[in-house]
ROGU-140336 format. One record per residue (C-alpha): residue number from 1; residue in one letter; x, y, z. Coordinates in steps of 0.05 Angstrom, whole numbers. Layout:
BEGIN
<seq NUM	type A	east X	north Y	up Z>
...
This chain:
BEGIN
<seq 1	type M	east -650	north 223	up 85>
<seq 2	type S	east -615	north 295	up 101>
<seq 3	type A	east -617	north 347	up 42>
<seq 4	type N	east -535	north 327	up 43>
<seq 5	type A	east -549	north 251	up 35>
<seq 6	type H	east -595	north 281	up -27>
<seq 7	type H	east -545	north 317	up -51>
<seq 8	type I	east -493	north 269	up -51>
<seq 9	type E	east -538	north 219	up -86>
<seq 10	type D	east -547	north 263	up -140>
<seq 11	type M	east -477	north 281	up -145>
<seq 12	type I	east -468	north 197	up -146>
<seq 13	type D	east -522	north 191	up -192>
<seq 14	type H	east -497	north 231	up -242>
<seq 15	type N	east -431	north 214	up -235>
<seq 16	type T	east -402	north 291	up -221>
<seq 17	type E	east -352	north 318	up -178>
<seq 18	type L	east -355	north 341	up -96>
<seq 19	type N	east -347	north 417	up -105>
<seq 20	type P	east -289	north 441	up -70>
<seq 21	type Q	east -322	north 471	up -14>
<seq 22	type E	east -348	north 414	up 10>
<seq 23	type I	east -279	north 376	up -4>
<seq 24	type S	east -246	north 439	up 39>
<seq 25	type Q	east -297	north 422	up 102>
<seq 26	type L	east -282	north 354	up 99>
<seq 27	type T	east -208	north 370	up 103>
<seq 28	type H	east -216	north 419	up 159>
<seq 29	type A	east -251	north 372	up 198>
<seq 30	type V	east -204	north 325	up 191>
<seq 31	type K	east -145	north 364	up 204>
<seq 32	type H	east -185	north 400	up 265>
<seq 33	type S	east -189	north 323	up 285>
<seq 34	type I	east -123	north 318	up 282>
<seq 35	type R	east -96	north 377	up 308>
<seq 36	type R	east -144	north 365	up 371>
<seq 37	type Y	east -117	north 296	up 384>
<seq 38	type L	east -46	north 313	up 389>
<seq 39	type F	east -69	north 370	up 428>
<seq 40	type D	east -92	north 319	up 480>
<seq 41	type L	east -38	north 281	up 477>
<seq 42	type D	east -9	north 335	up 527>
<seq 43	type G	east 68	north 319	up 514>
<seq 44	type A	east 62	north 235	up 507>
<seq 45	type K	east 96	north 218	up 446>
<seq 46	type P	east 40	north 189	up 395>
<seq 47	type S	east 55	north 125	up 349>
<seq 48	type D	east 33	north 94	up 296>
<seq 49	type M	east -16	north 158	up 278>
<seq 50	type Y	east -20	north 144	up 203>
<seq 51	type D	east -52	north 76	up 219>
<seq 52	type M	east -97	north 110	up 266>
<seq 53	type V	east -126	north 155	up 224>
<seq 54	type L	east -146	north 116	up 168>
<seq 55	type R	east -177	north 64	up 217>
<seq 56	type Q	east -221	north 119	up 235>
<seq 57	type V	east -239	north 149	up 173>
<seq 58	type E	east -250	north 82	up 132>
<seq 59	type K	east -298	north 50	up 169>
<seq 60	type P	east -352	north 109	up 175>
<seq 61	type L	east -333	north 111	up 103>
<seq 62	type L	east -348	north 33	up 83>
<seq 63	type E	east -414	north 40	up 136>
<seq 64	type A	east -434	north 112	up 100>
<seq 65	type V	east -428	north 73	up 31>
<seq 66	type L	east -460	north 12	up 51>
<seq 67	type E	east -525	north 47	up 81>
<seq 68	type Y	east -529	north 85	up 19>
<seq 69	type T	east -530	north 24	up -28>
<seq 70	type K	east -571	north -16	up 23>
<seq 71	type G	east -517	north -68	up 25>
<seq 72	type N	east -501	north -76	up -40>
<seq 73	type Q	east -423	north -87	up -46>
<seq 74	type S	east -417	north -91	up -120>
<seq 75	type R	east -449	north -26	up -115>
<seq 76	type A	east -408	north 0	up -51>
<seq 77	type A	east -342	north -21	up -87>
<seq 78	type E	east -354	north 15	up -146>
<seq 79	type F	east -364	north 75	up -121>
<seq 80	type L	east -304	north 70	up -73>
<seq 81	type G	east -265	north 54	up -131>
<seq 82	type L	east -254	north -16	up -102>
<seq 83	type N	east -260	north -92	up -132>
<seq 84	type R	east -299	north -127	up -87>
<seq 85	type G	east -250	north -180	up -50>
<seq 86	type T	east -212	north -118	up -22>
<seq 87	type L	east -285	north -79	up -5>
<seq 88	type R	east -301	north -152	up 31>
<seq 89	type K	east -232	north -160	up 64>
<seq 90	type K	east -237	north -84	up 89>
<seq 91	type L	east -313	north -107	up 116>
<seq 92	type K	east -281	north -165	up 146>
<seq 93	type L	east -225	north -120	up 177>
<seq 94	type Y	east -279	north -67	up 210>
<seq 95	type G	east -329	north -131	up 224>
<seq 96	type L	east -383	north -99	up 180>
<seq 97	type H	east -382	north -169	up 132>
<seq 98	type K	east -452	north -202	up 134>
């Protein structure tokens, strides 16, 4: 496990919040990716960007949390602030269900 994964694990285990720098890094990465997408459109009109971005972020989020919880959906739902039924619906949507 990487040092960053250990850091995240410690924060989750100790129920602490991410520090502002880590949140800023994630925000910056997302903003950069969206700007790059818009640039690459080269004048073409985008559509359904909101749903596209949510899908692109949500699937890896679910994958990472499930990996971290070793597939424990109850624990994953708790970490994500979702109920298990909602998590299972999302897992099915992304083809991540067992």
